[in-house]
Structures are given as C-alpha cells and as structure tokens.
C-alpha positions as CSV (number, residue, x, y, z in Angstrom):
1,M,96.8,114.1,79.4
2,I,100.7,114.3,79.9
3,R,103.3,113.7,77.8
4,I,105.8,111.1,79.4
5,D,108.9,110.2,77.0
6,E,110.8,108.9,79.3
7,I,110.6,106.8,82.8
8,W,113.3,106.5,85.3
9,L,113.5,104.5,88.3
10,A,115.7,105.1,91.1
11,T,117.2,102.6,93.1
12,E,117.4,103.9,96.5
13,P,114.4,104.7,98.8
14,L,113.0,107.7,99.6
15,D,111.0,109.5,102.5
16,M,107.6,109.6,101.3
17,R,107.1,112.5,103.0
18,A,109.1,114.3,100.9
19,G,106.5,116.8,98.7
20,P,107.5,118.3,95.7
21,D,110.5,120.3,96.3
22,K,112.4,118.1,98.5
23,A,111.7,115.5,95.8
24,L,112.4,117.6,92.9
25,A,116.1,117.8,94.6
26,R,116.2,114.3,95.2
27,V,115.8,113.5,91.2
28,I,118.6,116.9,90.1
29,Q,120.6,114.6,92.8
30,V,120.2,111.0,91.8
31,F,119.5,112.0,87.4
32,G,120.9,115.6,87.4
33,A,118.6,117.3,86.2
34,A,114.3,117.3,85.5
35,K,113.7,116.7,82.1
36,P,110.6,117.9,80.4
37,H,108.5,115.4,79.4
38,H,110.1,112.6,81.5
39,A,108.9,111.3,84.9
40,Y,110.8,109.9,88.1
41,L,110.2,107.3,89.7
42,F,110.5,106.5,94.1
43,A,109.8,104.0,96.6
44,N,110.2,104.1,100.2
45,R,112.2,101.1,102.4
46,R,109.3,98.7,102.7
47,G,108.1,98.6,99.0
48,N,104.2,99.5,99.1
49,R,104.4,103.1,98.2
50,M,105.4,104.9,95.5
51,K,105.9,108.8,93.9
52,A,106.2,109.7,90.8
53,L,107.8,113.4,89.5
54,I,106.6,114.4,86.2
55,H,108.4,117.3,84.3
56,D,105.4,118.2,82.0
57,G,107.8,120.9,80.1
58,F,105.4,123.9,82.4
59,G,105.7,122.3,85.9
60,I,105.7,119.2,88.0
61,W,103.7,116.9,89.1
62,L,103.9,114.7,91.8
63,C,101.4,111.9,92.4
64,A,101.3,109.0,95.0
65,R,100.2,105.5,94.8
66,R,100.2,103.0,98.0
67,L,99.4,99.1,97.4
68,H,97.4,98.4,101.2
69,R,99.1,94.5,100.3
70,G,102.4,93.3,99.2
71,K,104.9,95.5,97.8
72,F,106.3,96.8,94.5
73,Y,108.7,95.1,92.5
74,W,111.0,97.3,92.8
75,G,114.0,95.7,92.0
76,D,116.7,93.5,93.6
77,A,117.7,92.1,90.3
78,W,120.1,95.2,88.6
79,R,122.4,97.5,90.3
80,G,122.9,101.2,90.0
81,D,121.4,104.8,90.5
82,Q,118.8,104.8,88.6
83,L,117.0,102.5,85.9
84,R,114.6,103.7,82.6
85,L,112.1,101.6,82.1
86,T,109.3,101.4,79.1
87,E,105.8,101.9,79.5
88,E,105.1,98.5,79.4
89,Q,107.2,98.2,82.7
90,L,105.7,101.1,84.3
91,A,102.1,99.3,84.3
92,A,103.6,96.3,85.2
93,L,105.3,97.9,88.0
94,V,102.4,99.9,89.0
95,Q,100.2,97.2,89.4
96,G,102.5,95.4,91.8
97,L,103.8,92.8,89.5
98,P,107.4,92.1,88.1
99,W,108.1,93.9,85.5
100,Q,111.6,93.0,85.3
101,R,110.2,89.6,83.2
102,L,108.9,92.1,80.4
103,G,110.4,92.8,77.5
104,N,113.2,91.5,75.7
105,D,114.8,89.9,78.6
106,A,111.9,87.3,79.4
107,V,111.3,86.2,76.0
108,I,110.8,82.2,75.5
109,S,112.1,81.2,71.7
110,V,112.4,77.4,71.8
111,L,110.3,75.0,73.9
C-alpha cells in the first residue's frame, strides 16, 4: 500500500490531540524535514498511545494506535531526539513487545 523506506522514532512525547498539521510541525522540528517514504513515530507521556506520520511522496498520513492494556516499549535504553527502526522492530513495537531486544544487539552466539 504505502511504501516506507525508513522508520524513525521520536524520543520526546507528543500530545495525542495533535492533528496532521501539528504532527508535521513536530516532525520538522525533531527530524529537520518530512522526507518522502519515511515514517515518523511518536508516543504520549503514558506510553499507551502512538501516532505515526507517514509521507508517501504526495501527502501525509497520520495514523494512531492505542493499547488498552500495558504500554509501548518506547525506549529508556537509548538517548537522543530520534532513532531509526527496522521493519522487524516496528512490528514488535506496534504489538507492544520489547523491540530493543531484536536485531544484532540481541544475538546469542555461545551457550
């Protein structure tokens, strides 16, 4: 459906009342620009809601997700304004799983 080449995670919370214009302004503030085929993810302070702003090359999409139980593992383990995610990490994040444990950093090579 929508081509996404890069996925970016913002570390600072976003007011979930923000509409497309406010979310786009926040993307430009945090990431410098909204690049085509990039997705930008934000969470609220409590961590149980997420918004994704996606630039598809023609316009922007604003998507929202809410967990009824628990919260998203947004990231206490890293610092900075932003972080790039893989598709596998995004799939885990959206499901409320600890995405930081995926990828090469979590490889078990010797028992």
